[in-house]
C-alpha positions in Angstrom: 0.0 0.0 0.0 1.4 3.4 -0.9 2.1 6.3 1.4 -1.0 8.2 2.4 -1.7 11.7 3.7 -2.2 10.1 7.1 1.3 8.9 7.1 2.6 12.3 6.4 0.5 13.8 9.2 1.7 11.2 11.6 5.4 11.8 10.9 5.1 15.6 10.8 3.0 15.4 14.1 0.2 17.6 12.6 -3.4 17.1 11.6 -4.4 15.7 8.3 -6.1 19.0 7.4 -2.8 20.8 8.1 -1.0 18.5 5.6 -3.8 19.2 3.1 -3.3 23.0 3.5 0.4 22.7 3.0 0.2 20.5 0.0 -2.4 22.7 -1.6 -0.3 25.8 -0.8 -3.0 27.4 1.4 -2.8 30.1 4.0 -3.2 29.8 7.8 -0.2 27.5 8.3 2.8 28.4 10.5 6.2 28.2 8.9 7.3 25.5 11.4 4.4 23.2 10.5 4.9 23.9 6.7 8.6 22.8 7.0 7.7 19.7 8.9 5.1 18.6 6.5 7.2 19.2 3.4 10.1 17.3 5.0 7.9 14.4 6.0 6.3 14.2 2.5 9.7 14.3 0.8 11.2 11.7 3.2 8.3 9.3 2.7 8.1 9.9 -1.0 4.5 10.9 -0.8 2.8 11.6 -4.2 -0.5 13.6 -4.0 -3.6 12.2 -5.8 -4.0 14.4 -8.9 -7.8 13.7 -9.1 -8.3 14.7 -5.5 -6.2 17.9 -5.9 -8.3 18.8 -9.0 -11.5 18.3 -7.1 -10.2 20.4 -4.2 -9.1 23.3 -6.5 -12.6 23.8 -8.0 -14.2 27.1 -7.2 -17.7 27.8 -6.0 -17.8 31.5 -6.5 -19.1 32.0 -2.9 -17.7 33.3 0.3 -19.0 32.2 3.7 -19.6 34.9 6.4 -20.3 33.7 9.9 -21.3 36.3 12.5 -22.6 36.1 16.1 -25.8 38.0 15.0 -27.1 39.9 12.0 -29.6 42.1 13.8 -28.6 45.5 15.2 -26.9 48.5 13.8 -23.3 47.3 14.3 -23.8 44.1 12.2 -25.9 46.0 9.6 -23.0 48.4 9.1 -20.4 45.6 9.0 -22.4 43.6 6.4 -22.9 46.7 4.3 -19.1 46.9 3.9 -18.8 43.1 3.3 -21.6 43.0 0.7 -20.5 46.0 -1.4 -16.9 44.7 -1.5 -17.9 41.2 -2.3 -20.2 42.4 -5.1 -17.4 44.5 -6.6 -15.3 41.3 -6.7 -18.1 39.3 -8.3 -18.5 37.0 -5.2 -21.7 35.7 -3.8 -22.2 35.6 0.0 -23.5 32.8 2.2 -24.3 34.3 5.6 -25.0 32.5 8.8 -25.1 33.2 12.6 -23.8 31.5 15.7 -25.8 33.4 18.4 -22.5 33.3 20.3 -22.9 29.5 20.6 -19.9 27.3 19.9 -22.2 24.4 18.9 -24.1 26.6 16.4 -20.9 28.0 15.0 -19.5 24.5 14.3 -22.8 23.4 12.8 -22.9 26.5 10.5 -19.3 25.9 9.4 -20.0 22.3 8.7 -22.9 23.4 6.5 -20.7 25.9 4.6 -17.8 23.6 4.1 -17.1 22.8 0.4 -19.8 25.2 -0.6 -17.6 28.3 -0.3 -14.1 29.2 -1.4 -13.2 31.1 1.8 -14.6 32.0 5.2 -14.9 35.2 7.1 -15.6 34.5 10.8 -16.4 36.8 13.7 -16.4 34.7 16.9 -15.6 36.8 19.9 -16.5 34.1 22.4 -14.0 31.5 21.3 -10.4 31.4 19.9 -9.5 31.3 16.3 -7.1 28.5 17.0 -10.0 26.3 18.3 -12.0 27.0 15.2 -9.1 26.0 12.9 -8.8 22.6 14.6 -11.9 21.5 12.7 -11.9 19.9 9.2 -12.8 23.1 7.3 -9.4 24.6 7.9 -8.1 23.7 4.5 -9.7 26.7 2.9 -8.7 30.4 3.4 -10.1 31.8 6.6 -10.0 35.4 7.9 -11.1 36.2 11.4 -12.6 39.4 12.6 -12.6 40.7 16.2 -11.8 37.2 17.5 -9.3 36.2 20.2 -6.1 34.9 18.3 -2.5 34.5 19.5 -1.2 32.7 16.4 0.4 35.3 14.1 0.1 32.8 11.1 -3.7 33.2 11.3 -5.3 36.1 9.3 -7.0 38.5 11.8 -8.5 41.9 11.5 -9.8 43.7 14.5 -10.0 47.2 16.0 -8.5 48.8 19.0 -11.0 47.8 21.7 -8.5 48.3 24.5 -7.2 51.7 23.3 -10.6 53.1 22.6 -12.0 52.4 26.0 -8.8 53.6 27.7 -8.9 56.9 25.8 -12.6 57.5 26.7 -11.8 56.7 30.4 -8.9 59.1 30.3 -11.3 61.8 28.9 -13.7 61.3 31.8 -10.9 61.4 34.4 -9.5 64.6 32.8 -12.9 66.2 33.1 -13.0 65.5 36.9 -14.7 62.1 37.2 -13.1 59.7 39.6 -16.2 57.5 40.5 -16.9 56.0 37.1 -19.4 53.1 36.7 -18.7 50.5 34.0 -21.3 48.2 32.4 -19.5 45.1 31.0 -20.1 43.3 27.8 -20.7 39.5 27.6 -18.5 37.5 30.0 -16.7 35.4 27.3 -16.4 38.0 24.6 -12.9 38.9 23.5 -13.8 42.5 22.7 -15.7 43.0 26.0 -12.6 41.9 27.9 -10.4 44.2 26.0 -12.7 47.2 26.7 -12.7 46.4 30.4 -9.0 46.2 30.4 -8.8 49.7 28.8 -11.0 51.0 31.6 -8.8 49.5 34.2 -5.6 50.6 32.7 -6.7 54.2 32.4 -7.5 54.2 36.1 -4.1 52.7 37.0 -2.3 55.1 34.8 -4.1 58.0 36.5 -3.1 56.7 40.0 -6.7 55.7 40.7 -7.8 52.4 42.3 -10.6 50.6 40.5 -13.7 50.1 42.7 -14.9 46.6 41.8 -18.4 47.5 43.0 -18.6 50.0 40.1 -18.2 47.3 37.5 -21.5 45.6 36.8 -22.6 42.8 34.3 -23.9 43.5 30.9 -24.7 41.7 27.6 -24.3 44.4 24.9 -28.1 44.9 25.0 -30.3 47.8 25.8 -32.0 45.8 28.6 -28.7 44.9 30.2 -27.6 48.5 29.9 -30.8 49.7 31.6 -30.4 47.1 34.4 -26.7 47.9 34.9 -27.4 51.6 35.2 -30.3 51.0 37.7 -27.8 49.0 39.8 -25.2 51.7 39.6 -27.6 54.6 40.3 -28.8 52.8 43.5 -25.3 53.0 45.0 -24.5 55.6 47.7 -22.7 57.6 46.6 -23.7 56.9 43.0 -21.1 57.3 40.2 -20.8 60.6 38.5 -20.2 58.9 35.1 -21.3 55.6 33.5 -19.4 53.9 30.8 -21.3 51.3 28.7 -19.3 48.7 26.8 -21.3 49.4 23.6 -23.9 51.9 22.3 -26.9 49.7 22.8 -26.0 49.3 26.5 -25.6 53.1 26.7 -29.0 53.7 25.2 -30.5 51.4 27.8 -28.6 53.2 30.5 -29.8 56.6 29.3 -33.4 55.4 29.8 -32.6 54.3 33.4 -31.0 57.6 34.2 -34.1 59.5 33.0 -36.4 57.2 35.0 -34.4 58.1 38.1 -35.1 61.8 37.5 -31.5 62.6 36.7 -30.0 64.6 33.8 -27.3 63.7 31.4 -24.6 65.0 31.7 -25.1 67.4 34.6 -26.0 64.6 37.1 -24.4 61.6 35.4 -22.1 61.6 32.3 -22.6 58.7 29.9 -20.5 57.1 27.2 -20.8 54.2 24.7 -18.6 52.4 22.3 -19.1 51.7 18.5 -20.7 54.9 17.3 -23.6 53.3 15.6 -25.7 55.7 13.5 -28.4 56.3 16.2 -25.7 57.5 18.7 -25.8 60.9 17.1 -29.6 61.1 17.6 -30.1 60.3 21.2 -31.0 63.1 23.6 -28.4 64.3 24.4 -26.2 62.9 21.5 -24.0 60.2 22.9 -20.3 60.5 23.5 -18.8 57.3 22.2 -15.8 55.6 20.6 -16.1 55.6 16.8 -15.3 52.2 15.2 -15.0 52.2 11.4 -17.4 49.3 11.2 -18.3 49.5 7.5 -14.6 49.8 6.6 -13.8 46.8 8.9 -16.2 44.7 6.8 -14.8 45.9 3.5 -11.2 45.3 4.6 -12.0 41.8 5.9 -13.4 40.7 2.6 -10.5 42.3 0.7 -8.1 40.3 2.7 -10.1 37.1 2.2 -10.3 37.7 -1.6 -6.6 38.3 -1.8 -5.9 35.1 0.1 -8.0 33.1 -2.3 -6.4 34.8 -5.3 -2.8 34.2 -4.3 -3.5 30.8 -2.7 -1.1 31.6 0.1 -0.6 34.4 2.6 2.2 33.3 4.9 2.1 34.9 8.3 -0.1 37.8 7.3 0.4 40.4 10.1 -2.5 40.9 12.4 -4.2 44.1 11.5 -5.7 46.5 14.1 -7.9 49.3 12.8 -7.7 52.6 14.7 -10.7 54.0 16.6 -11.3 57.6 17.8 -13.4 59.4 20.3 -16.6 61.2 19.4 -17.2 63.6 22.2 -20.8 64.8 22.1 -23.3 66.3 24.6 -23.6 63.3 27.0 -20.2 64.1 28.8 
């Protein structure tokens, strides 16, 4: 019996899908693994099956896009950038959602596999490395706003940490030292980065973080409302409230009004994302502007380039800049 791809994987101490990616000259493979696979294949005298390679190289003309959700202004803006860029490149889109469930994510990926030529994945609740352990990792994959340590994996994100740190610095500079913070989802990568920015700004200013002022949230208006009610019930209450996203801030704004308080004279309020409606709240919301549409466009551009070239070796992780939008709520 001839040498098989399993033999190469065993000798190289990698997965079969990693061997497949190397032999088909795909991206998302570290240089160390690539060298080990090539050496093992050469030493074993492995000859790929031409028919299988021909089947693998066939194109579908479609790109898979997997997001946590598609509802809400953030995802609408992101998909706007994705869709226009894909259309300009003559690609069709297959879109699915995971609802931040790892099981749903894996089911969606299984359904897309072999039906698309590349995958764009936003999965803030799990790591990119764990996703690429699955059998679909022999096609180009670009991750967005996902936890990822491996520099060989294509990743585009925005500066969650820096944006929240700068907004916290702004509040501290205007005299606030008792600042409430409404978290995002517990497992979300971006929520953790934003909280880290809040904490770092306090530390850099010589202030101790009061853990009681950090309350749970879920990136929703309801959780923002509930978090603000909890913060406003404290004695003394915070002089400013930072929400981890704009939806939470809009919910918090409602709670502040229900308490008979004014923004910003009684309580300053900030958000994160700068969704279109943030400009039209009363008062207009101070927030961190994220170039969401550009993020979607850039992500698809990178994926299309990966497919076109067949290989992007150690594509540097890309972090898009954010900036403060200081309006009337602070």
